[in-house]
C-alpha positions in Angstrom: 89.0 107.2 98.7 88.4 104.4 100.9 88.8 100.2 99.6 87.2 97.3 100.7 85.6 93.9 98.8 83.1 94.0 96.9 82.3 90.7 98.2 82.8 88.0 100.7 85.5 85.1 99.8 86.4 81.8 101.7 89.5 80.2 102.3 90.1 76.7 103.8 93.7 74.8 105.4 95.7 74.0 108.3 97.7 76.9 110.2 101.2 76.4 110.5 102.1 77.0 113.5 98.3 75.4 115.7 98.1 72.7 112.6 94.3 73.4 113.0 91.6 73.4 110.4 90.3 77.0 109.6 87.7 78.3 107.6 88.8 82.2 107.0 86.9 84.8 105.1 86.9 87.8 103.7 84.0 89.9 104.6 83.1 93.1 103.0 82.9 96.1 105.8 81.0 100.1 105.9 83.8 102.7 105.7 85.9 103.8 109.1 85.8 100.1 110.0 89.4 99.3 109.4 90.9 95.7 109.4 89.2 93.4 112.0 89.9 89.7 112.8 86.1 88.1 114.4 86.9 84.4 115.8 83.4 83.1 114.9 84.5 80.1 116.9 83.6 81.5 120.4 80.9 83.0 122.3 80.1 86.4 120.7 82.0 86.3 118.1 84.8 88.8 119.4 86.8 91.4 117.1 90.3 92.1 117.2 91.6 95.6 115.8 94.6 94.5 113.4 96.8 97.1 115.4 99.8 97.7 117.2 98.1 98.4 120.8 97.2 94.5 120.6 100.3 93.2 119.1 102.0 90.3 121.3 105.7 89.8 121.1 105.6 85.9 120.0 108.1 83.3 119.0 108.4 83.2 114.8 105.2 85.0 113.9 102.6 88.2 114.5 100.0 87.9 117.7 97.2 89.6 118.2 95.6 89.4 121.6 95.3 86.8 124.4 94.2 84.2 125.6 91.4 82.1 124.2 90.6 84.8 121.6 94.3 85.4 120.7 94.8 85.1 116.9 98.6 83.7 115.6 100.4 84.5 112.3 98.5 86.8 111.1 101.2 88.8 108.7 100.6 86.8 105.6 97.2 88.0 105.4 97.8 91.2 106.7 100.6 91.9 104.0 97.7 90.9 101.4 95.1 93.1 102.8 97.5 96.2 103.2 99.2 95.1 99.3 95.8 95.9 97.6 95.7 98.9 99.9 92.5 97.7 101.5 91.3 99.7 104.1 88.3 98.3 105.6 87.9 94.5 106.1 86.7 91.7 108.3 88.2 88.6 108.0 86.0 86.2 110.1 87.6 82.7 111.3 86.7 79.6 113.3 90.5 79.2 114.6 92.9 80.7 116.3 95.4 80.7 112.9 94.9 81.3 109.5 95.4 78.4 107.0 99.3 79.1 105.6 98.2 78.0 102.5 101.4 77.5 100.0 103.2 79.0 102.8 103.0 82.6 100.9 100.5 85.7 100.6 99.5 85.2 97.2 96.7 83.3 98.1 95.5 85.1 100.1 95.6 88.0 97.9 94.3 86.6 94.9 91.1 85.5 96.7 90.6 89.5 97.3 91.2 90.2 93.9 88.6 87.5 92.6 86.0 89.2 95.3 86.9 92.9 93.6 88.0 95.9 95.0 85.2 98.9 96.4 85.3 102.1 96.8 83.9 103.6 99.4 82.8 106.9 101.3 86.1 108.4 103.5 90.0 109.3 103.4 92.2 106.4 103.8 94.5 107.3 107.0 97.4 108.0 106.3 101.2 106.9 107.9 103.7 109.6 107.1 106.5 110.5 109.2 107.9 114.4 110.7 111.5 113.6 110.5 113.7 109.8 111.0 112.7 107.0 113.1 115.8 104.1 114.3 114.5 101.1 115.2 117.5 98.6 116.8 115.8 94.8 118.5 118.3 92.6 119.1 120.7 91.5 115.6 117.1 93.7 113.5 117.7 97.0 112.5 115.4 99.1 111.0 115.5 103.1 109.6 112.9 105.2 108.8 112.7 108.2 106.6 110.0 110.4 105.4 109.0 109.2 102.2 105.2 109.6 99.3 105.8 106.2 98.9 106.0 102.8 100.8 109.8 102.3 99.9 111.5 99.3 101.2 115.0 97.9 101.4 115.5 94.6 103.1 119.4 92.7 103.9 119.2 89.1 105.0 122.3 86.9 106.3 121.6 83.3 107.3 124.7 81.0 107.5 123.1 78.6 104.6 125.4 78.3 100.9 121.7 78.7 99.3 121.4 82.0 101.1 123.9 84.1 102.6 123.4 87.8 101.9 120.8 89.1 100.4 119.4 92.5 99.8 116.2 93.5 97.9 115.0 97.1 97.4 110.7 98.1 96.1 108.5 100.6 95.7 105.4 98.4 97.3 102.2 99.2 95.3 99.2 96.9 94.6 101.4 95.7 91.4 105.1 95.4 92.7 103.6 93.2 95.7 101.6 90.7 93.7 104.5 90.6 90.8 107.4 90.7 93.4 106.7 89.8 97.5 103.1 88.2 97.5 104.3 84.7 96.2 107.7 84.1 98.7 106.8 81.7 100.6 108.4 81.0 104.2 111.1 79.1 104.7 113.1 77.0 107.7 116.3 74.9 108.3 115.6 70.9 108.7 117.6 71.4 111.9 115.0 73.3 112.8 111.9 71.1 113.3 112.8 69.5 116.3 113.4 72.3 118.9 110.2 74.1 117.1 107.9 71.1 117.3 109.1 70.7 120.7 107.8 74.5 122.2 104.6 73.2 120.1 105.3 75.3 117.0 104.9 74.5 113.1 102.3 71.7 114.2 101.1 72.0 110.6 104.4 72.3 108.7 104.9 70.8 105.4 107.8 70.9 102.1 103.9 71.7 100.6 103.8 75.3 102.4 107.7 75.6 103.7 110.6 76.0 101.7 112.7 73.3 103.4 116.5 73.3 103.5 119.1 70.7 104.9 122.4 71.9 104.9 122.5 71.3 101.3 119.7 72.9 99.5 115.9 72.9 99.2 114.5 69.4 100.6 111.6 67.8 98.1 111.1 71.1 96.1 112.3 74.5 94.3 112.6 77.8 94.6 110.5 80.8 93.5 114.0 82.9 92.7 116.9 82.3 93.9 116.1 85.6 96.2 113.1 84.3 98.0 114.3 84.2 101.2 114.9 88.2 101.0 111.4 88.7 98.9 109.5 86.4 101.8 111.5 89.0 104.4 110.0 92.4 103.0 106.3 90.7 102.6 106.6 89.6 106.1 107.9 93.4 106.8 104.3 95.0 104.8 102.2 93.0 106.7 103.1 93.4 110.3 103.9 97.6 108.8 99.8 96.5 108.4 99.4 96.6 112.2 99.7 100.8 112.3 96.2 100.5 110.7 97.0 103.0 108.2 98.7 102.8 104.4 101.8 103.3 104.9 104.5 106.2 103.5 107.9 106.1 104.4 111.2 104.8 102.7 112.9 101.7 105.1 116.2 100.0 105.3 115.4 96.9 107.5 117.9 94.7 108.0 117.7 91.3 109.5 113.8 92.3 110.4 111.8 90.3 113.1 108.0 90.1 113.6 109.1 91.5 116.8 111.0 94.6 115.5 109.0 95.1 112.6 106.2 95.7 115.9 108.5 97.6 117.7 109.6 100.1 114.0 105.3 100.8 113.8 104.8 101.6 117.5 107.7 104.3 116.9 106.5 105.6 113.8 103.4 106.2 114.9 105.0 108.4 117.7 106.9 110.9 115.0 103.8 110.9 112.3 102.6 113.9 110.8 99.3 114.8 111.8 96.6 114.6 109.6 96.0 117.3 107.4 91.9 116.3 108.1 89.5 118.7 111.0 88.7 117.3 114.1 85.1 116.4 113.4 83.0 118.8 115.5 80.1 118.5 114.0 79.9 114.8 114.9 79.1 116.1 119.0 77.7 113.2 120.1 77.6 113.6 124.0 78.6 116.8 125.9 79.7 117.2 129.3 75.9 117.2 130.4 75.7 113.8 128.7 78.8 112.7 130.4 77.4 113.3 133.6 74.9 111.1 133.3 77.0 108.4 132.4 80.0 108.8 134.3 80.1 108.9 137.9 82.8 111.2 137.8 83.0 114.9 139.3 85.1 117.6 139.7 88.2 118.0 139.6 88.5 114.1 138.8 85.9 114.2 135.3 88.9 114.5 132.7 86.5 114.1 129.2 85.0 116.9 128.0 82.7 115.4 125.1 83.0 112.5 122.9 82.9 113.1 119.3 82.6 109.5 117.9 80.8 106.7 119.3 80.2 102.8 117.9 78.2 101.2 120.5 80.7 98.1 121.0 83.7 99.1 119.1 85.4 102.3 119.2 85.1 106.0 120.9 86.2 109.3 120.1 86.5 111.9 123.4 88.6 114.8 123.8 90.3 116.8 127.7 90.9 120.4 126.8 93.8 120.6 129.3 93.9 124.3 130.4 96.4 125.9 132.6 93.5 125.8 135.4 93.5 122.1 135.9 94.2 121.6 140.1 96.4 119.4 139.4 99.3 121.8 137.8 99.8 123.8 140.8 102.0 120.9 142.2 103.3 119.0 139.1 105.3 121.2 138.7 105.6 124.6 139.9 107.0 126.4 137.2 107.1 123.5 134.1 103.1 122.6 134.3 103.4 118.9 133.0 100.0 117.2 132.9 100.6 113.9 135.7 100.5 110.5 133.3 98.7 108.8 135.3 96.0 111.5 135.1 95.9 111.1 130.7 95.7 107.3 131.8 92.9 108.0 133.8 91.0 110.1 130.9 91.5 107.4 128.8 90.1 104.8 130.4 86.9 107.0 131.3 86.8 107.4 127.5 86.6 103.7 128.2 84.2 103.8 130.4 81.3 105.3 128.3 82.4 102.7 125.2 81.7 100.3 128.1 78.3 101.7 129.4 76.9 101.6 125.2 77.2 98.0 126.2 74.9 97.0 129.4 71.3 97.4 129.8 69.9 100.5 132.7 73.9 102.4 132.5 72.5 104.5 135.3 73.2 102.2 137.6 76.3 100.8 136.7 79.8 101.8 137.2 83.1 100.5 135.5 86.1 99.2 137.9 89.1 98.6 135.6 90.4 95.9 136.8 94.1 95.9 135.2 96.4 98.2 132.9 99.2 96.7 130.4 101.6 98.2 128.1 100.9 101.9 128.7 104.0 103.7 126.8 104.0 107.9 127.4 105.7 109.1 124.0 106.2 112.9 124.7 104.9 115.8 127.8 101.1 116.9 127.6 100.9 120.7 128.6 98.3 123.3 129.5 96.7 124.6 125.7 96.9 121.1 124.1 93.8 119.1 123.5 93.7 115.8 124.4 92.1 113.1 121.8 92.1 109.2 122.5 90.4 107.2 120.5 89.8 104.3 122.2 88.5 100.6 120.7 86.9 96.9 122.4 89.2 94.3 121.4 87.3 91.4 123.8 83.8 91.7 125.7 82.5 88.7 126.8 80.0 89.6 129.5 79.9 92.6 131.7 84.2 92.2 131.0 85.8 93.7 128.7 89.5 94.7 127.6 90.3 98.1 125.3 93.0 99.8 124.0 93.0 103.5 123.7 96.0 106.2 122.3 95.8 109.6 123.3 96.9 112.5 120.9 98.2 115.5 120.7 97.8 117.5 117.3 98.0 114.3 116.3 100.8 112.6 117.4 100.6 109.8 119.9 101.1 110.8 123.9 100.4 107.6 125.5 99.4 104.2 124.4 98.2 101.8 127.2 95.5 98.6 126.9 93.1 98.3 130.3 90.4 95.3 131.3 87.7 96.6 132.9 85.0 95.5 134.4 80.7 96.2 134.8 79.0 96.4 138.1 75.9 97.8 139.7 76.5 101.4 141.7 
């Protein structure tokens, strides 16, 4: 069964990099909600899913989204959520960055445990690999193998007498995470301070929330373990793996892991995931083709969505496209080797997103959706006649009639395409 928390719980503190006060509340969520951040300090209280689709490359932290609604340094919070096996929770914040607390995930884990865990209807989503995956990102090297649990091997090497080469191995469950990883704190060199603060980072850092090292050892404090450094890196990996949006089961070796590297690993793991054994919920049909023709202005040969299976207004939509050899584009793409053009896969995903946006406006029959930008497109494998495309599109941000959405396209449970889009609803 899926898992949420039994009651609301709250923490307060200062963010590590931005140095701003933040009130963070964990809120129970309905089955299927997933893990979502809510910015209660912004108009409309926009929500952002904790998913790799909206992850943005950022220095020394994991960032979700961009602009005013961006969320910074979310890895410790997500590690606590994932470490307890929580599937559905709202993380409400009145600032752009969670409080750093003592520099570990433990205050968040303890707060969630205090709130109590509650099981609810629905099966948890689990990411299992069908084949090994290898990722190299600068000095970071990862190898992931299929497994029935989350087994981590982490290696680091820092040119400091207190750190040097460290490694550790853990089979991560709630008990192991709480005992071995959650209390491990972030660390940094005293020599880094001037440079990082010059970049606007570590504005909230202090010896109370960071292991600070000079050339000899720890400045003003003691270690919780002699190998606390590699334990913290492993905790960060758990937090970044949570961006899969699923419970991860894999045997992962991570050498010199980084936030950017682990995010890249998650993307590759999703592309090589085993298809879910659960059948598509055909009985949950929301819109058939006649309904879609009332919502979308597209017509043959450019109406590329056949059915909508699920709609959660202003949050997510699930739609399908049945790809047959009768599609007109197969005549030229390519003769004797039919492959659906990538641009049309993206167009079909955009049309599914258009259905989602139309649910957020009044009088949708008089409106049309114009797409303004498409970013971070990735094509994972070809789509051929006989495939059924399943589009899963989420609302990342909605401000008035302008929205940002993120979507994936799957065939038999495997990701074939992913993209982020911005769109505007206009009068026809």
